C-alpha positions as a Markdown table, in Angstrom:
| # | Residue | x | y | z |
|---|---|---|---|---|
| 1 | Met | -26.4 | -11.4 | -1.8 |
| 2 | Lys | -25.5 | -12.7 | -5.7 |
| 3 | Arg | -22.8 | -15.4 | -6.4 |
| 4 | Ser | -21.0 | -12.8 | -8.7 |
| 5 | Val | -20.9 | -10.1 | -5.9 |
| 6 | Thr | -19.3 | -13.3 | -3.5 |
| 7 | Ile | -16.1 | -15.1 | -2.9 |
| 8 | Lys | -16.6 | -18.7 | -2.6 |
| 9 | Glu | -13.4 | -20.4 | -4.1 |
| 10 | Asn | -10.7 | -21.7 | -1.6 |
| 11 | Tyr | -7.8 | -20.2 | -4.1 |
| 12 | Glu | -9.6 | -16.6 | -3.8 |
| 13 | Phe | -8.9 | -16.6 | -0.4 |
| 14 | Arg | -5.8 | -17.8 | 0.5 |
| 15 | Arg | -4.9 | -15.3 | -2.6 |
| 16 | Leu | -6.2 | -12.3 | -0.4 |
| 17 | Tyr | -4.9 | -13.6 | 2.7 |
| 18 | Ala | -1.0 | -13.9 | 0.8 |
| 19 | Lys | -1.2 | -10.3 | -2.0 |
| 20 | Gly | -3.8 | -8.6 | -0.6 |
| 21 | Ala | -3.3 | -5.6 | 2.0 |
| 22 | Ser | -4.9 | -5.6 | 5.4 |
| 23 | Ala | -6.3 | -3.4 | 8.2 |
| 24 | Val | -6.6 | -4.8 | 11.8 |
| 25 | Leu | -9.3 | -3.2 | 13.7 |
| 26 | Pro | -10.4 | -4.7 | 17.3 |
| 27 | Ser | -14.0 | -5.7 | 16.0 |
| 28 | Val | -13.3 | -6.9 | 12.3 |
| 29 | Val | -9.7 | -7.2 | 9.9 |
| 30 | Val | -10.2 | -6.7 | 6.1 |
| 31 | Tyr | -8.3 | -8.0 | 3.1 |
| 32 | Cys | -8.3 | -5.8 | 0.2 |
| 33 | Arg | -6.9 | -6.7 | -3.2 |
| 34 | Lys | -7.7 | -5.6 | -7.4 |
| 35 | Asn | -9.7 | -7.8 | -8.9 |
| 36 | Gly | -10.2 | -6.1 | -12.6 |
| 37 | Arg | -13.8 | -6.0 | -12.5 |
| 38 | Ala | -16.3 | -3.4 | -12.8 |
| 39 | His | -17.5 | -4.3 | -9.3 |
| 40 | Asn | -16.6 | -5.2 | -5.7 |
| 41 | Arg | -16.5 | -8.8 | -4.4 |
| 42 | Leu | -17.0 | -9.8 | -0.6 |
| 43 | Gly | -15.8 | -12.9 | 1.4 |
| 44 | Val | -16.5 | -13.3 | 4.8 |
| 45 | Thr | -15.0 | -15.5 | 7.2 |
| 46 | Val | -15.6 | -16.2 | 10.6 |
| 47 | Ser | -14.0 | -18.9 | 12.8 |
| 48 | Thr | -15.7 | -21.7 | 15.0 |
| 49 | Lys | -14.1 | -20.2 | 18.0 |
| 50 | Leu | -16.0 | -17.0 | 18.2 |
| 51 | Gly | -18.9 | -19.4 | 18.9 |
| 52 | His | -21.8 | -22.2 | 17.9 |
| 53 | Ala | -23.4 | -21.3 | 14.4 |
| 54 | Val | -26.3 | -19.0 | 15.7 |
| 55 | Val | -23.1 | -16.6 | 17.1 |
| 56 | Arg | -21.3 | -16.9 | 13.5 |
| 57 | Asn | -24.2 | -16.3 | 11.4 |
| 58 | Arg | -25.1 | -13.1 | 13.1 |
| 59 | Ala | -21.7 | -12.6 | 12.8 |
| 60 | Arg | -22.2 | -13.0 | 9.2 |
| 61 | Arg | -24.8 | -11.1 | 8.4 |
| 62 | Arg | -23.7 | -7.9 | 10.4 |
| 63 | Leu | -20.3 | -7.9 | 7.8 |
| 64 | Arg | -22.4 | -8.6 | 4.9 |
| 65 | Glu | -24.6 | -5.6 | 6.1 |
| 66 | Leu | -21.7 | -3.1 | 6.4 |
| 67 | Phe | -20.3 | -4.2 | 3.0 |
| 68 | Arg | -23.9 | -3.5 | 1.2 |
| 69 | Leu | -24.2 | -0.4 | 3.4 |
| 70 | Ser | -20.7 | 1.1 | 1.9 |
| 71 | Gln | -21.2 | 0.5 | -1.5 |
| 72 | Asn | -21.9 | 3.7 | -2.6 |
| 73 | His | -18.9 | 5.5 | -1.4 |
| 74 | Met | -16.4 | 2.6 | -2.0 |
| 75 | Ala | -14.3 | 2.6 | -4.8 |
| 76 | Gln | -14.9 | 0.0 | -7.8 |
| 77 | Gly | -13.0 | -3.0 | -8.7 |
| 78 | Trp | -11.9 | -4.6 | -5.5 |
| 79 | Asp | -12.0 | -8.1 | -3.7 |
| 80 | Val | -13.1 | -7.7 | -0.1 |
| 81 | Leu | -12.3 | -10.2 | 2.3 |
| 82 | Leu | -13.8 | -9.7 | 6.5 |
| 83 | Val | -12.2 | -11.5 | 9.1 |
| 84 | Ala | -15.4 | -11.6 | 11.9 |
| 85 | Arg | -13.2 | -11.0 | 15.4 |
| 86 | Gly | -14.8 | -11.9 | 19.3 |
| 87 | Arg | -16.3 | -8.4 | 19.3 |
| 88 | Thr | -18.1 | -8.7 | 15.8 |
| 89 | Ala | -21.1 | -10.5 | 17.1 |
| 90 | Arg | -21.7 | -8.8 | 20.2 |
| 91 | Cys | -20.4 | -5.0 | 19.6 |
| 92 | Pro | -23.0 | -2.2 | 18.9 |
| 93 | His | -23.9 | -2.0 | 15.4 |
| 94 | Ser | -22.2 | 1.7 | 15.8 |
| 95 | Met | -19.1 | 0.6 | 16.6 |
| 96 | Leu | -18.6 | -2.1 | 14.2 |
| 97 | Gln | -19.5 | 0.7 | 11.4 |
| 98 | Arg | -16.8 | 2.8 | 12.8 |
| 99 | Asp | -14.2 | 0.5 | 12.4 |
| 100 | Tyr | -15.4 | -0.9 | 9.3 |
| 101 | Asp | -15.1 | 2.8 | 7.8 |
| 102 | Arg | -11.6 | 3.1 | 9.5 |
| 103 | Ala | -10.5 | 0.3 | 7.8 |
| 104 | Leu | -11.7 | 1.4 | 4.2 |
| 105 | Ala | -9.6 | 4.7 | 4.4 |
| 106 | Gln | -6.9 | 3.0 | 6.0 |
| 107 | Leu | -6.7 | 0.7 | 2.7 |
| 108 | Gly | -7.7 | 3.6 | 0.8 |
| 109 | Leu | -11.0 | 2.0 | -0.5 |
| 110 | Val | -13.0 | 5.3 | 0.3 |
| 111 | Gln | -14.0 | 6.6 | -3.2 |
| 112 | Glu | -13.8 | 10.7 | -2.9 |
| 113 | Asp | -17.0 | 12.7 | -3.7 |
| 114 | Lys | -17.0 | 13.9 | -7.5 |
| 115 | Pro | -18.9 | 17.4 | -8.1 |
């Protein structure tokens, strides 16, 4: 992912936690907030409680892929923070996708199709 579409700075993560809207599901927690840009940005957080480095990196890769695949039907101009939970690394992709889509719908990030 390009640096322009990722959130790296600690103050940006803290602002999302404090002022962003959130949706909590069994496999992922999603925080979002308007960013005033023309594109979405992604931040990913994975705790060391989840497992060793291999498990944490797998969870990060899966969450980044969900974000990448959903860009076509997401509203633009949002910062999105994905927090991995215990099930993120080991649940089937279809379940993870379902939870992620449900979180986007709860937060109002799904863009309506224009005819």
